[in-house]
N, C-alpha and C positions, 0 to 999 in steps of 0.2 A: 691929530691923534684919532685912530679909528674907533668904532663903537666897541669892539672887543677889548681894546686897551683900556677904554674908559670903564667898562664893566669890571675888568680885573682890578683896576686901581680902586674902584669903589669897594669891591670885596675885600681887598687888602686893608684899606683904611677902616672899613667896618670891623674887620677882625682885630685890628690894633685897638680900636676904641672899645670893642667888646672885652678884650683882655685888660685894658687900662681901667675901665670903670666898673668891672664886675668884682665880686668877692673872689680874691685870688685863690682861695682854697677850692672854689668850684670850677676853676679853669684847669683843664688837663691839656698840656701841650705835647705834641709828638716829639719824643727824644730819639727814637729809632723808628724808621718807617721804610717800607718797601712796596713797590708795585711791580708785578710781573705779568706779562701777557704771553699767550701762546696761540699761534695760528697752525692748526693741524690740517693741512690740505692734502690733496691726493698725492702730489709729487714732492712735497717738502714740508718740514716742520720748522717754523720760525718762532723763536722765543727771545725775549729780552727782559731786562730787569732794571729798575731805577731804585736807588737807595736814597733818593732826594725827596721823599714824601714829607711834607710839612703840614701842620694844621693844629686845630684845637677843638676841644669839646667843653662846653659850659654845662656842667651837671645840674646847675640850678634851673636851666631852661630846656635842657636836652638838645640844644642847638649845636651844630658842628660845621666846620669848614675844613676841607682837605684839598691840597694843591700838589701837583707833581709837574716839574719842568719837562716838557715833551722831548727836549734834546738831551735829557740825562739818561736815557735808556742805553744799556750796554748788553753785549752778549749775542748780537746778531751773527748769522752764519758767515757774513762778509761785511766789509766796510761799505760796499756798494748797497747792500740791503739797508744798512743804517742811513746812508745818504738818501735813498728812495723813501724810507720811512719819514725822515725829517723834511725833505723837499717836496715830495709828490703826494704823500698820503696825509700826514698831519699838518703839513705846511707850517712847521714849527716857528719860522720867523714871523709869520702872520698870527699864529695861534701858539704862543709860547708855553701855555700851561693847560693841563686838563684839571678840571675843578669839580668837586662834589660838595654842595652845601645843602643843609636842610636840618631836619630834626628827627630824633629817635621817637618812634611812635609809642612804644611801651613805656610804662612808668617803671623806673629802675630805682632800687634802693642802693645807692652808691656806697653807703656805709656798711653794707653786708657783703663780705667776700663771697665769691662764688662764680659760677659760669652761667651766663645768660644768653639765650638766643633772642635776638631783637631784630626789628626791621627799621632801617634808616630810610626815611622818605625825603626826597629833595630833588634838586636839579643837577644832573650830570652833564657837564659841558666838555665835549671832546670835539676837536676840529672846529671850534667856534659855534657848534650846534648844541643847543640846550634841549635836553629831554628830561621830563619828570620820570623818576625811577623810584621804586621801592626795592631796596637791596637788603637781603638777609645777612646778618653778621653774628659772630659769636664774641661776646665780651667776657673777659676774665678779669674780675675785680679783686684786687689785692690792696693792701694798705698803701695809700698814696700812689697807686699805679693801676692803670687799666690797659689790658692787652686786647687788641682788636684783630680778628681774622675774618676775611670775607672772600668768597669765591662766587663769581657771577660771570655772565657772558654778555657781550654786546654784538649787534649786527652792524657791520660797516655801513650798510645802506642807511641806517637810522641816523648816522652822523655825516652823511653826504661824502663818504669816502668811496671813491670808485676804483675798481680793480681793472687795469688794462687787460684786454683780451689775451695778449701775448703771455701774461703771467697768471691767468685765471686759475690754472690747475696748481699753482704754487702758493696761493694765498687764500685762506679760508674766508668765506663771507661772515663767519661767526668766530669771534675772538674770545678766548677764555682769559679772565683776569683774576688775579689773586692779590689781595691787599693784606698786609700785616703791619701792625704798628704797636708800639709801646708808648703810652702817654703817662706823664707824671705831673703832679701839681708843683713840685719844686724841681727846677732844673739845676743840676750840679755843674 
């Protein structure tokens, strides 16, 4: 088992234990989640979306963990693009998930409905490379439900993703990412 698989296994077991031993009313699990990305290069726009985002937020500690399977993205311009994304860029067989774990910086009153702009500080793991990030998010708090929306960018070089010279004008070095999720305390 490689080191990335061990890290992922530890994160998953930790998340399960977090859910199992915490106050269940403080654990919000993703019931609907989506991650979309866009590469807006000189000669081509590439975008894809995954609806397989999973994760949880513990409102008693402000800690969270989000996971998306790298091979779950759909909507590429061609099947060849999807194959290159999984085989050459993210190497999805070796790096099956992109992960963001950490803690919300601001103190939130989760019992007060409203819209809050917060910062999530944690480790963003893409392509097996971990980077500490602070990502701005908007939380909409409703009764037993939290909606999350975040828009941010990453640079491929920060995650050791290289673009071959032959397609350099077709893939942007800066990728725009949008995350949306609905989390609930009780899953129907």
